[in-house]
PDB file of N, CA, C and O in Angstrom, chain B, residues numbered from 101:
ATOM      1  N   UNK B 101      -8.376  -2.250   7.328  1.00  0.00           N
ATOM      2  CA  UNK B 101      -7.358  -3.079   6.730  1.00  0.00           C
ATOM      3  C   UNK B 101      -6.019  -2.624   7.298  1.00  0.00           C
ATOM      4  O   UNK B 101      -5.766  -1.426   7.422  1.00  0.00           O
ATOM      5  N   UNK B 102      -5.168  -3.576   7.640  1.00  0.00           N
ATOM      6  CA  UNK B 102      -3.853  -3.285   8.194  1.00  0.00           C
ATOM      7  C   UNK B 102      -2.791  -3.969   7.337  1.00  0.00           C
ATOM      8  O   UNK B 102      -2.904  -5.152   7.014  1.00  0.00           O
ATOM      9  N   UNK B 103      -1.759  -3.210   6.973  1.00  0.00           N
ATOM     10  CA  UNK B 103      -0.652  -3.783   6.216  1.00  0.00           C
ATOM     11  C   UNK B 103       0.235  -4.541   7.195  1.00  0.00           C
ATOM     12  O   UNK B 103       0.674  -3.997   8.208  1.00  0.00           O
ATOM     13  N   UNK B 104       0.493  -5.815   6.870  1.00  0.00           N
ATOM     14  CA  UNK B 104       1.302  -6.678   7.724  1.00  0.00           C
ATOM     15  C   UNK B 104       2.763  -6.635   7.300  1.00  0.00           C
ATOM     16  O   UNK B 104       3.657  -6.544   8.142  1.00  0.00           O
ATOM     17  N   UNK B 105       3.008  -6.702   5.983  1.00  0.00           N
ATOM     18  CA  UNK B 105       4.384  -6.728   5.496  1.00  0.00           C
ATOM     19  C   UNK B 105       4.442  -6.347   4.024  1.00  0.00           C
ATOM     20  O   UNK B 105       3.438  -6.355   3.312  1.00  0.00           O
ATOM     21  N   UNK B 106       5.656  -6.013   3.595  1.00  0.00           N
ATOM     22  CA  UNK B 106       5.916  -5.762   2.179  1.00  0.00           C
ATOM     23  C   UNK B 106       6.376  -7.086   1.596  1.00  0.00           C
ATOM     24  O   UNK B 106       7.292  -7.710   2.133  1.00  0.00           O
ATOM     25  N   UNK B 107       5.763  -7.525   0.516  1.00  0.00           N
ATOM     26  CA  UNK B 107       6.050  -8.848  -0.029  1.00  0.00           C
ATOM     27  C   UNK B 107       7.000  -8.829  -1.212  1.00  0.00           C
ATOM     28  O   UNK B 107       8.137  -9.285  -1.089  1.00  0.00           O
ATOM     29  N   UNK B 108       6.566  -8.315  -2.349  1.00  0.00           N
ATOM     30  CA  UNK B 108       7.346  -8.366  -3.588  1.00  0.00           C
ATOM     31  C   UNK B 108       7.122  -7.114  -4.406  1.00  0.00           C
ATOM     32  O   UNK B 108       6.324  -6.247  -4.049  1.00  0.00           O
ATOM     33  N   UNK B 109       7.842  -7.039  -5.511  1.00  0.00           N
ATOM     34  CA  UNK B 109       7.639  -5.944  -6.460  1.00  0.00           C
ATOM     35  C   UNK B 109       7.468  -6.531  -7.855  1.00  0.00           C
ATOM     36  O   UNK B 109       8.254  -7.373  -8.289  1.00  0.00           O
ATOM     37  N   UNK B 110       6.434  -6.075  -8.547  1.00  0.00           N
ATOM     38  CA  UNK B 110       6.171  -6.507  -9.907  1.00  0.00           C
ATOM     39  C   UNK B 110       6.186  -5.295 -10.820  1.00  0.00           C
ATOM     40  O   UNK B 110       5.814  -4.194 -10.413  1.00  0.00           O
ATOM     41  N   UNK B 111       6.614  -5.501 -12.050  1.00  0.00           N
ATOM     42  CA  UNK B 111       6.737  -4.399 -12.998  1.00  0.00           C
ATOM     43  C   UNK B 111       5.425  -3.656 -13.204  1.00  0.00           C
ATOM     44  O   UNK B 111       5.408  -2.425 -13.209  1.00  0.00           O
ATOM     45  N   UNK B 112       4.327  -4.384 -13.375  1.00  0.00           N
ATOM     46  CA  UNK B 112       3.048  -3.744 -13.699  1.00  0.00           C
ATOM     47  C   UNK B 112       2.241  -3.335 -12.475  1.00  0.00           C
ATOM     48  O   UNK B 112       1.379  -2.461 -12.574  1.00  0.00           O
ATOM     49  N   UNK B 113       2.502  -3.948 -11.320  1.00  0.00           N
ATOM     50  CA  UNK B 113       1.711  -3.676 -10.127  1.00  0.00           C
ATOM     51  C   UNK B 113       2.481  -2.929  -9.056  1.00  0.00           C
ATOM     52  O   UNK B 113       1.880  -2.456  -8.091  1.00  0.00           O
ATOM     53  N   UNK B 114       3.780  -2.809  -9.195  1.00  0.00           N
ATOM     54  CA  UNK B 114       4.587  -2.136  -8.181  1.00  0.00           C
ATOM     55  C   UNK B 114       4.773  -3.003  -6.955  1.00  0.00           C
ATOM     56  O   UNK B 114       4.816  -4.230  -7.049  1.00  0.00           O
ATOM     57  N   UNK B 115       4.883  -2.364  -5.814  1.00  0.00           N
ATOM     58  CA  UNK B 115       5.104  -3.063  -4.552  1.00  0.00           C
ATOM     59  C   UNK B 115       3.799  -3.723  -4.099  1.00  0.00           C
ATOM     60  O   UNK B 115       2.742  -3.092  -4.084  1.00  0.00           O
ATOM     61  N   UNK B 116       3.892  -4.992  -3.732  1.00  0.00           N
ATOM     62  CA  UNK B 116       2.739  -5.743  -3.225  1.00  0.00           C
ATOM     63  C   UNK B 116       2.875  -5.869  -1.711  1.00  0.00           C
ATOM     64  O   UNK B 116       3.936  -6.232  -1.205  1.00  0.00           O
ATOM     65  N   UNK B 117       1.794  -5.566  -0.993  1.00  0.00           N
ATOM     66  CA  UNK B 117       1.815  -5.669   0.464  1.00  0.00           C
ATOM     67  C   UNK B 117       0.827  -6.729   0.933  1.00  0.00           C
ATOM     68  O   UNK B 117      -0.225  -6.941   0.329  1.00  0.00           O
ATOM     69  N   UNK B 118       1.190  -7.377   2.011  1.00  0.00           N
ATOM     70  CA  UNK B 118       0.309  -8.359   2.640  1.00  0.00           C
ATOM     71  C   UNK B 118      -0.559  -7.606   3.644  1.00  0.00           C
ATOM     72  O   UNK B 118      -0.046  -6.853   4.471  1.00  0.00           O
ATOM     73  N   UNK B 119      -1.877  -7.810   3.570  1.00  0.00           N
ATOM     74  CA  UNK B 119      -2.813  -7.079   4.425  1.00  0.00           C
ATOM     75  C   UNK B 119      -3.720  -8.041   5.196  1.00  0.00           C
ATOM     76  O   UNK B 119      -3.912  -9.196   4.816  1.00  0.00           O
ATOM     77  N   UNK B 120      -4.269  -7.518   6.292  1.00  0.00           N
ATOM     78  CA  UNK B 120      -5.224  -8.300   7.090  1.00  0.00           C
ATOM     79  C   UNK B 120      -6.416  -7.416   7.411  1.00  0.00           C
ATOM     80  O   UNK B 120      -6.269  -6.254   7.789  1.00  0.00           O
ATOM     81  N   UNK B 121      -7.598  -7.995   7.250  1.00  0.00           N
ATOM     82  CA  UNK B 121      -8.835  -7.337   7.646  1.00  0.00           C
ATOM     83  C   UNK B 121      -9.680  -8.383   8.357  1.00  0.00           C
ATOM     84  O   UNK B 121     -10.094  -9.375   7.758  1.00  0.00           O
ATOM     85  N   UNK B 122      -9.929  -8.154   9.626  1.00  0.00           N
ATOM     86  CA  UNK B 122     -10.570  -9.152  10.488  1.00  0.00           C
ATOM     87  C   UNK B 122      -9.730 -10.423  10.464  1.00  0.00           C
ATOM     88  O   UNK B 122      -8.561 -10.388  10.849  1.00  0.00           O
ATOM     89  N   UNK B 123     -10.288 -11.532  10.025  1.00  0.00           N
ATOM     90  CA  UNK B 123      -9.534 -12.794   9.951  1.00  0.00           C
ATOM     91  C   UNK B 123      -8.991 -13.081   8.562  1.00  0.00           C
ATOM     92  O   UNK B 123      -8.266 -14.056   8.363  1.00  0.00           O
ATOM     93  N   UNK B 124      -9.337 -12.242   7.611  1.00  0.00           N
ATOM     94  CA  UNK B 124      -8.932 -12.470   6.217  1.00  0.00           C
ATOM     95  C   UNK B 124      -7.557 -11.860   5.954  1.00  0.00           C
ATOM     96  O   UNK B 124      -7.261 -10.753   6.403  1.00  0.00           O
ATOM     97  N   UNK B 125      -6.726 -12.594   5.225  1.00  0.00           N
ATOM     98  CA  UNK B 125      -5.400 -12.131   4.829  1.00  0.00           C
ATOM     99  C   UNK B 125      -5.334 -12.161   3.309  1.00  0.00           C
ATOM    100  O   UNK B 125      -5.827 -13.096   2.678  1.00  0.00           O
ATOM    101  N   UNK B 126      -4.728 -11.141   2.728  1.00  0.00           N
ATOM    102  CA  UNK B 126      -4.613 -11.089   1.275  1.00  0.00           C
ATOM    103  C   UNK B 126      -3.455 -10.210   0.848  1.00  0.00           C
ATOM    104  O   UNK B 126      -2.670  -9.748   1.675  1.00  0.00           O
ATOM    105  N   UNK B 127      -3.360  -9.987  -0.444  1.00  0.00           N
ATOM    106  CA  UNK B 127      -2.269  -9.201  -1.027  1.00  0.00           C
ATOM    107  C   UNK B 127      -2.850  -8.143  -1.941  1.00  0.00           C
ATOM    108  O   UNK B 127      -3.739  -8.433  -2.742  1.00  0.00           O
ATOM    109  N   UNK B 128      -2.355  -6.909  -1.833  1.00  0.00           N
ATOM    110  CA  UNK B 128      -2.815  -5.817  -2.684  1.00  0.00           C
ATOM    111  C   UNK B 128      -1.623  -4.958  -3.109  1.00  0.00           C
ATOM    112  O   UNK B 128      -0.624  -4.882  -2.393  1.00  0.00           O
ATOM    113  N   UNK B 129      -1.728  -4.318  -4.264  1.00  0.00           N
ATOM    114  CA  UNK B 129      -0.673  -3.386  -4.668  1.00  0.00           C
ATOM    115  C   UNK B 129      -0.680  -2.162  -3.749  1.00  0.00           C
ATOM    116  O   UNK B 129      -1.744  -1.641  -3.414  1.00  0.00           O
ATOM    117  N   UNK B 130       0.483  -1.714  -3.352  1.00  0.00           N
ATOM    118  CA  UNK B 130       0.579  -0.542  -2.479  1.00  0.00           C
ATOM    119  C   UNK B 130      -0.018   0.683  -3.147  1.00  0.00           C
ATOM    120  O   UNK B 130      -0.515   1.579  -2.465  1.00  0.00           O
ATOM    121  N   UNK B 131       0.024   0.737  -4.476  1.00  0.00           N
ATOM    122  CA  UNK B 131      -0.535   1.891  -5.184  1.00  0.00           C
ATOM    123  C   UNK B 131      -2.055   1.965  -5.045  1.00  0.00           C
ATOM    124  O   UNK B 131      -2.645   2.995  -5.373  1.00  0.00           O
ATOM    125  N   UNK B 132      -2.702   0.906  -4.571  1.00  0.00           N
ATOM    126  CA  UNK B 132      -4.150   0.903  -4.349  1.00  0.00           C
ATOM    127  C   UNK B 132      -4.521   1.163  -2.899  1.00  0.00           C
ATOM    128  O   UNK B 132      -5.701   1.141  -2.548  1.00  0.00           O
ATOM    129  N   UNK B 133      -3.529   1.408  -2.052  1.00  0.00           N
ATOM    130  CA  UNK B 133      -3.768   1.631  -0.622  1.00  0.00           C
ATOM    131  C   UNK B 133      -3.892   3.128  -0.366  1.00  0.00           C
ATOM    132  O   UNK B 133      -3.160   3.932  -0.942  1.00  0.00           O
ATOM    133  N   UNK B 134      -4.828   3.486   0.504  1.00  0.00           N
ATOM    134  CA  UNK B 134      -4.995   4.885   0.893  1.00  0.00           C
ATOM    135  C   UNK B 134      -5.020   4.968   2.416  1.00  0.00           C
ATOM    136  O   UNK B 134      -5.789   4.261   3.068  1.00  0.00           O
ATOM    137  N   UNK B 135      -4.185   5.825   2.976  1.00  0.00           N
ATOM    138  CA  UNK B 135      -4.192   6.075   4.413  1.00  0.00           C
ATOM    139  C   UNK B 135      -5.206   7.187   4.642  1.00  0.00           C
ATOM    140  O   UNK B 135      -5.031   8.301   4.147  1.00  0.00           O
ATOM    141  N   UNK B 136      -6.258   6.894   5.385  1.00  0.00           N
ATOM    142  CA  UNK B 136      -7.354   7.845   5.537  1.00  0.00           C
ATOM    143  C   UNK B 136      -7.045   8.967   6.521  1.00  0.00           C
ATOM    144  O   UNK B 136      -7.478  10.102   6.322  1.00  0.00           O
ATOM    145  N   UNK B 137      -6.307   8.661   7.570  1.00  0.00           N
ATOM    146  CA  UNK B 137      -5.981   9.656   8.580  1.00  0.00           C
ATOM    147  C   UNK B 137      -4.762  10.455   8.136  1.00  0.00           C
ATOM    148  O   UNK B 137      -3.651   9.927   8.102  1.00  0.00           O
ATOM    149  N   UNK B 138      -4.964  11.724   7.797  1.00  0.00           N
ATOM    150  CA  UNK B 138      -3.869  12.550   7.295  1.00  0.00           C
ATOM    151  C   UNK B 138      -2.815  12.827   8.354  1.00  0.00           C
ATOM    152  O   UNK B 138      -1.713  13.263   8.018  1.00  0.00           O
ATOM    153  N   UNK B 139      -3.119  12.588   9.612  1.00  0.00           N
ATOM    154  CA  UNK B 139      -2.152  12.804  10.695  1.00  0.00           C
ATOM    155  C   UNK B 139      -1.310  11.558  10.969  1.00  0.00           C
ATOM    156  O   UNK B 139      -0.363  11.615  11.753  1.00  0.00           O
ATOM    157  N   UNK B 140      -1.640  10.451  10.341  1.00  0.00           N
ATOM    158  CA  UNK B 140      -0.876   9.204  10.500  1.00  0.00           C
ATOM    159  C   UNK B 140       0.517   9.394   9.913  1.00  0.00           C
ATOM    160  O   UNK B 140       0.677  10.029   8.871  1.00  0.00           O
ATOM    161  N   UNK B 141       1.514   8.846  10.577  1.00  0.00           N
ATOM    162  CA  UNK B 141       2.903   9.012  10.126  1.00  0.00           C
ATOM    163  C   UNK B 141       3.158   8.378   8.757  1.00  0.00           C
ATOM    164  O   UNK B 141       4.122   8.749   8.087  1.00  0.00           O
ATOM    165  N   UNK B 142       2.326   7.441   8.331  1.00  0.00           N
ATOM    166  CA  UNK B 142       2.504   6.778   7.036  1.00  0.00           C
ATOM    167  C   UNK B 142       1.777   7.476   5.891  1.00  0.00           C
ATOM    168  O   UNK B 142       1.987   7.136   4.726  1.00  0.00           O
ATOM    169  N   UNK B 143       0.932   8.439   6.207  1.00  0.00           N
ATOM    170  CA  UNK B 143       0.117   9.096   5.182  1.00  0.00           C
ATOM    171  C   UNK B 143       0.978   9.661   4.061  1.00  0.00           C
ATOM    172  O   UNK B 143       0.757   9.341   2.893  1.00  0.00           O
ATOM    173  N   UNK B 144       1.952  10.493   4.398  1.00  0.00           N
ATOM    174  CA  UNK B 144       2.768  11.170   3.396  1.00  0.00           C
ATOM    175  C   UNK B 144       3.560  10.183   2.548  1.00  0.00           C
ATOM    176  O   UNK B 144       3.654  10.350   1.332  1.00  0.00           O
ATOM    177  N   UNK B 145       4.130   9.160   3.174  1.00  0.00           N
ATOM    178  CA  UNK B 145       4.960   8.199   2.452  1.00  0.00           C
ATOM    179  C   UNK B 145       4.141   7.380   1.453  1.00  0.00           C
ATOM    180  O   UNK B 145       4.557   7.182   0.312  1.00  0.00           O
ATOM    181  N   UNK B 146       2.993   6.917   1.886  1.00  0.00           N
ATOM    182  CA  UNK B 146       2.138   6.128   0.983  1.00  0.00           C
ATOM    183  C   UNK B 146       1.613   7.013  -0.136  1.00  0.00           C
ATOM    184  O   UNK B 146       1.585   6.592  -1.293  1.00  0.00           O
ATOM    185  N   UNK B 147       1.201   8.222   0.185  1.00  0.00           N
ATOM    186  CA  UNK B 147       0.679   9.143  -0.838  1.00  0.00           C
ATOM    187  C   UNK B 147       1.746   9.460  -1.878  1.00  0.00           C
ATOM    188  O   UNK B 147       1.453   9.487  -3.073  1.00  0.00           O
ATOM    189  N   UNK B 148       2.977   9.700  -1.441  1.00  0.00           N
ATOM    190  CA  UNK B 148       4.067   9.983  -2.377  1.00  0.00           C
ATOM    191  C   UNK B 148       4.337   8.794  -3.291  1.00  0.00           C
ATOM    192  O   UNK B 148       4.601   8.974  -4.480  1.00  0.00           O
ATOM    193  N   UNK B 149       4.273   7.581  -2.747  1.00  0.00           N
ATOM    194  CA  UNK B 149       4.471   6.391  -3.576  1.00  0.00           C
ATOM    195  C   UNK B 149       3.360   6.274  -4.612  1.00  0.00           C
ATOM    196  O   UNK B 149       3.629   5.994  -5.780  1.00  0.00           O
ATOM    197  N   UNK B 150       2.119   6.484  -4.196  1.00  0.00           N
ATOM    198  CA  UNK B 150       0.974   6.376  -5.110  1.00  0.00           C
ATOM    199  C   UNK B 150       1.113   7.377  -6.251  1.00  0.00           C
ATOM    200  O   UNK B 150       0.882   7.028  -7.408  1.00  0.00           O
ATOM    201  N   UNK B 151       1.483   8.598  -5.947  1.00  0.00           N
ATOM    202  CA  UNK B 151       1.644   9.628  -6.979  1.00  0.00           C
ATOM    203  C   UNK B 151       2.820   9.256  -7.885  1.00  0.00           C
ATOM    204  O   UNK B 151       2.708   9.348  -9.107  1.00  0.00           O
ATOM    205  N   UNK B 152       3.937   8.841  -7.301  1.00  0.00           N
ATOM    206  CA  UNK B 152       5.092   8.459  -8.094  1.00  0.00           C
ATOM    207  C   UNK B 152       4.755   7.293  -9.039  1.00  0.00           C
ATOM    208  O   UNK B 152       5.111   7.324 -10.217  1.00  0.00           O
ATOM    209  N   UNK B 153       4.072   6.274  -8.520  1.00  0.00           N
ATOM    210  CA  UNK B 153       3.741   5.094  -9.320  1.00  0.00           C
ATOM    211  C   UNK B 153       2.801   5.484 -10.469  1.00  0.00           C
ATOM    212  O   UNK B 153       2.951   4.991 -11.586  1.00  0.00           O
ATOM    213  N   UNK B 154       1.849   6.354 -10.201  1.00  0.00           N
ATOM    214  CA  UNK B 154       0.891   6.783 -11.225  1.00  0.00           C
ATOM    215  C   UNK B 154       1.567   7.558 -12.350  1.00  0.00           C
ATOM    216  O   UNK B 154       1.080   7.549 -13.481  1.00  0.00           O
ATOM    217  N   UNK B 155       2.678   8.225 -12.062  1.00  0.00           N
ATOM    218  CA  UNK B 155       3.349   9.052 -13.063  1.00  0.00           C
ATOM    219  C   UNK B 155       4.487   8.351 -13.787  1.00  0.00           C
ATOM    220  O   UNK B 155       5.239   8.993 -14.520  1.00  0.00           O
ATOM    221  N   UNK B 156       4.622   7.073 -13.597  1.00  0.00           N
ATOM    222  CA  UNK B 156       5.678   6.329 -14.293  1.00  0.00           C
ATOM    223  C   UNK B 156       5.350   6.181 -15.744  1.00  0.00           C
ATOM    224  O   UNK B 156       6.123   5.582 -16.494  1.00  0.00           O
TER     225      UNK B 156
END
């Protein structure tokens, strides 16, 4: 799954991102996204958001 863009923010779901997997496009909360490769430059940023959102 690849994040294409940041779409909106909702009170209960947080930041919503537009994603693509193969030919399918959809929307998921960023707090439900996990970067699997710990060496990826986005790993730390996404992980920090997920932890922050969970502790609200």
